N, C-alpha and C positions, 0 to 999 in steps of 0.2 A: 689120504692124506698130501699128495700130489693137490689133485680138486683142494682142495684147503689151503694149501700153502698158496696157489692161481689167487683163489681169491682174496685172500686177505695183505695182497699183491693189487689184485683189481683196487680196492678201496681204499688203500695207500696213496695207491696212482690217484683215486679221488679225488680225494682229501687237498692233494697236492698241488694238483690243477687248483681246485674248492677254495682257493688260497691263496695262487697267483692271480685267477679271476677277476679277488676281490686287495689287491692292491694297487693303488692309484698309480697310475703310470703320472714321471721325474721328467718333466717338462723343464727344455732354458731357453731365458727369456735375452733377449737380448731394446735396449735403449732403442728407443729409434725419434724420437723427438720429444719436446715440454717447450712449454707456454703460460702465457695468463687466459685463462678460458673464462666464459663469459655467465655468469650469476647468473640465476635463476632466480626465478623471484621472490624477495625474503630473504636470498642470500646479498651481504654488500662485497665479496669477492671470488672464484673461482681458478685454477690451472688444474695443468691434464700434464701425465705424463704418458706417451704412446708406446708398447714395447709390443715386439714380434717374436715368433716363439719359435722352435725351430723347422717347422712344419708350414712356415708362414703365416699363419695365423696370429688375427692382434687381439691385442689384449688393450684396455686403454682404463686410465686408472683417471678417474680426477675425485676433490676434493670441491667444497663450497664451504667459507667460513659462510657465520649465521654470526647475528648481534646477543646472540644465550642461547643457553642446550636447551631449551625449550624450545627456540629456534630452529635449533637442528630437529631435533626431532615432530616439529611439521614437515619439516623439508622434507622427512621422510617419507611420512606419511602421504605426502603433497605424490611423490616418484612412488608408491605402493599403492595409491588408489590413482592413475595417471599405466599400471601393468596392465600386460592383459593373464595373466595370473599373476597370482602371489606360490611359489612353490616352498619356498618355507617359512617361517615365522619365527622368528627366536627372540633370542639377547646374547652378548659377550659376556663372560666373567673376568673379575683380575684373578691373579696367583691366589688369593684367599679365597675363592668360589665368592667378590659379592657379584650377585648386575653389573657394569655400566654402562653398560651399552644396546639395543637393538640392534637388528640383524636379521633381516630377508633377503631375499634370493628370489628375481623374480624375470620374466618372461613378456616380453614385449614385439608385439607381431608387427611386421612390414608392408604387410600384404600379402599381393598370394602369389609371387614370383623370389619373394624373398628371405630370406632365412628371418626366422630371427633373432632378434637381442639380448639374450641372456644376460641379469648385471642379477650382482650382486651388492648392496649400498648396506651401513650398518653408521650408526652416530657414534663419535669422537670427540665427549667435550659439543664444546660451537661450532662442529663440522662436519657437514654427513662427508661419504669417503661411496666410490662409485668404481667399480669395477666391470667395466661392460666386452662381450666378443660375442662372438656367434655360438661357442662353442662352450659347453657349464664343466664337463668334467675338469676342462681345460684352467677357466674360474677357477675352479676348488682347488686347483693344484698350486696355481696361483696366492693362491690366497694364503693357502697350509706353507708358501716358502715364506712366505714378504709382511701375513700377520699372522700369524701362527694360535695365536690365542684367542682368534674368532670364532673358536671350531662348536663351542656349544652351540646350537642347535635344536628346539621344537621343530614336528612338525606341523602346520596345519590341518 
């Protein structure tokens, strides 16, 4: 009987530890700068906001505006083609479940000694929003806190 109770306790403890490991860490962010950006080819205007997490890791949110939603989709496709690797490619849905945007998670390698740049980007009408940082989990947390409707993705 004692062995059965100890076994049940061990299983319950393992489940609790597993559930805690799957819980995403929620970070806090402080805005440290903002301004006009330099638009990439095809974009007509750009802006940026820079943030720093409590551990000092930078997160940058860029937005580029295009003449049309079609041009913005092309801008997102161009960004994805420049990436070293596409981690995820999917869609964003509205409250009714209708697909309203394309979304990608990308890795850009910066060379042998530099940390790779992680990017999450999506279309928003005639604009492209891009989040970048050295940490993908941090980007996912930032996105979840600031853009909660972006969670619908499919693995590529």
